N, C-alpha and C positions, 0 to 999 in steps of 0.2 A: 104755880109751882109749875118748877118746870119740864116740860112732857119726857126728855129723857130719861126721867128717875122710873118711867113706865117698863122701863124694858132693860133689860141684862143682858150683862156680855159684850166686852169690847176685844180686841186681841191685837199685837201691835209687829210688826216686822216690818223690812224693806227686800224689794228685792233690785238690783241696780240692771239696766240696759246690759250693760257689756260682762257682767258676769253675775255668778251664782256667790248667794252669802249664806253663808254656816246661824245657827242657832246654837249657845251653848245654855250650858246648862246655870250656870255664873256668872259673874260680871268679867270674867275674864273674855275677848276675841280668837274668834278662830281665821283660821286666813278664806280669802277670796280666793276661787277657783274657776276656771271658765271651764273646764270641764264638769259635765254632767255628771253626782256619782249613783252609784245605785244600790241599795240596799234593802234586801227584806226583812232585816231585825226590827221592833218594833226597841224605840229607844227608854233607857229606865229616866228616872227623875235626874240623874247626878252624870252622865255620857251626853257630854256633845255629842251632836248628829249635824250632816247636813240636809239642807233642807230641799226640796226642788219645787218651784213655783209650778201651780198646777192651773187649769183655766177651770173651774168649777163652777157651773150655774146655777144661780140659787134657786131655793129650794121649793116649790108650787107655792108654800104655800108663803114664801116672798109677798109684805106687804108691798101694792102698785105703788106709783107715785102719788105722796100726796100732800101737803101742804101742811095740812098738821106736824107731821114729823120730822120738820126742818128747822131748823137753828141760824140766827147768825151769830158768828163769834169776832170781835171784832179789840184786835191787842195795839196796843201805843207802844212801839220800841227810841232806845235809845239814839245816839249817835253812835255807840258800839255796839247797835244789834240786839241789846237784851231786853224783854217786856218788862217795861214800868207796870202796868194794868192790862186786865183783858178783866171783856163782860160778855156774855151772851144773852140773847134775849128770842122765845120761841118770834116760829114767822110771824108774819101778818097781825103785829102788836106792836106797842112802843112800850118800849122800857126805858122809864127817864131815871137820870143820873140817882144815883142809890147813895145815901150818906152813910159818915161812915166816922166818928172821934172829931177832930179836926176840918177832916177832910172826905172823900169817898170812900167807895166801898174798894176794898184788895184785894184783886186777888191774881192767884197763879198759874201761869200757861203751863200745860203741859203738851207737848208736842208728838205724835206714838208713829213711828214709821209701820207699816202690819200690812201685811198678807196672810189670805188664810191658808197658806201654804207650810206656816211658820208656826213645827209645834210647840217652841219652847216660848211663842210669844203669850201664847195668855197667863204667864206672870207678871204680866203689863197689865193688862185688861183687865184681872184678876185685883190688885193693887188699886188702880183707877180707882174701881166698883166700891170698894173698901174706905178710900179718901171720899170719892164721892156722898156715900152712905155715913158718915162720921161729919165728916168739912165740908161739905158742898158749895157753901159758901166761900170758902177761899180758894178752890182753884176752876178750873176751866180746859176741859182737857178735849185736842184734836188726831182724829188716827187720819193718817196719813198713805192710803191704801199702795199697792204695786202687786204685779202679779197673779194679779187677778180681777173678776171683774168690777168690783170696786175703785180702778185703778188709776188715782190723782196724778196728773201728767208733771207737776210743780213737783212731788214730791225726791226726786230724785237731784234735780240742783240743790235744793234746800238743804236736803242730807247729805252731798257731796263738800258743801260750805259748812256743815254742821263740821265734820270729821276735821277740816282744815281749820276750821277756827280753833277745837280745841287739841288740835297736834297729833292726831291720832293719823299712825303708819298707816300706808295700805293695807296691810296684812294683816293689821287687826282690825278693820273691820267689819266686825259680823255682830249678829243682832238674837239677840232680842237690839232694837236702838229707841231708846227714846229721852228729849233734852227737857230741860225746866227751863222756861223764862229763857229760852236757846240762847241758856249762861253756862249751863255745866253737864253736859251725861249724868243721867239716871241712871245710879249704882243698884245694882243686887243687892239681895243678902240670902239667898239660897237660890237653888233650881226653880222654886215656887211663889216668892214671893221679891217686891224691889223695896228698896228703904222710903217706909212715907214721911220718917221725920227726914229727909236728904228734902222732899216738897214744903212740908210744912213751915220747915225752917226758913223760909223762902217767902210764906205767908204774912203784911205788914196788918198792924192796928185799922190803917186808912193810906188811900192815896192825895195825890198832889192834882189827881186827874181824875175827872170825871165822865164817864163815855155812855151816853144816853141813844135809844138806836128804834126806828122805825123803819119797819119793811114790808112787804109787797110781793112775795112768790107766789106763782104758779108750778106747773109741775114743771117745767125745765130751760124756766126765765121771771126775774123779775126783778127788785130795785129796792134800794139799800141807802137810810138818808142815817146821815151821824153826826154826831156832836159830840167836840170836846170840850171843860169847861178847866181852868185851873186854877187851884189856890195857889199858885205858887209859879216864880216863874222863874223860867226857861230860857237858856241863852244859847245854848247848841241846838243841833234840830235834829227835830223828832221826827218819826214816819209812824203810818199805821198801816197794818191789815186787817180785811172785810175777808172772813173766810163765810161760805155759806157749805152747812153738815146734815146728815139727818140719820135720823134715829132708827132703830127698829128693824133693819136689813137682818131677812134670814142667809147665811150661805154658808155649806161647810166648813170646819173648823179643823184643821192638825192639832193635837192638844199633846202634850209629853207633859206634861206635867201634873200634881193631883188637886189641881183644882175644876171645877164643874164635871164634879164626880169619877175624877181619876183618867188617866190616860187617855188617849185614844182619839181616832175622828169624830168630830162633833156633827153630825150633819143638819141641826137645825139651830147651832151659836145665831144668839141676836149681835151683829155689829152696831155701836151705836157709837153716836160725833164724828161720822163718817166724811172726810169731805170730801165736797160736789166742786169747788171753785172757790176761786177769790175774784173781789172787783177789779186787783188792779194787781201789780208787780208781789211776787211771794216774799218780796225780802222789803217792803214799805213803800209807802206813799210820802212825799214831807209835806207835815203841814210845816205852813210859811211862818217862818222865825217873828215875825211884827203881828203874827198870832196867838204868840202861847204867853204873854205878859198877865196877872195874879188877876184876875178878877173875868181875862175876856171868854166868849164862848165865841171856839171856832164850829162850822158848821160845813160838810162837803158838799153839798146839795144832793140834788141825786145821783147814785151810781149806779147804773142799770148788768145786770148781767145774764151773763148763758152758763149753764151746767146740766150736768149728766140725769137723764132720765130710769133711775134706778127702776 
């Protein structure tokens, strides 16, 4: 059983290095501003507001670094940068290929750009929790933090690239922001909920690409070995990304939604699927084209990685 289901809560948002981004209560975007706004009012669930990143320190009951609450997430992408399949595995285990139908288990990748300062982002984390409860075999989520103690260094370049890919003008790049398979932006249905059907519509009965994961993870470093097996041939370039993530991290979270007991800062909010590092380029490492034919198995070899000690 996946250990991340022992934990609750995950919130999503993004704060760029060059500017502060605002959170909106619906799927519309609000302007990026270079000035730090000051407000003394608590936002309602339907009033957009600008969130200022803070440097909250994890509370004293934050779990220490533990190999038992780390996982490995592996996604494989086509030559357009869209995820074809994704799989996760608990740290320090081997997860073999999961068979399904005529091929392998297919799951949808959700990448969540987040910060503990973003008050509207809990609508995304709450929606992910709902999907995990009802359809965990169909999704894998990653939280990419910035502007807080869990910041992930590569989220900025990835987020900007995806905005460009989706054709989002600079002055409309507001938050919450989450993407499905790096193919489309995940839309909200209201201030408290995301469109779950938009994610589930991307799920397939099976995938032509299987993913096997073995890892040896310690508190700040480890190694991962990944194999891919193909039930069909691919002539165009494929790439893979390997994330190390951690579950069960306690850090105060701003919340303007009605989720998690209602609006108000949540001092003991539990963040899951928090990205710690990737083993290579955030946009992926190439799988040689002569290795992607039907029936072939490609192995990455040992991938060494270092990461933060949360």
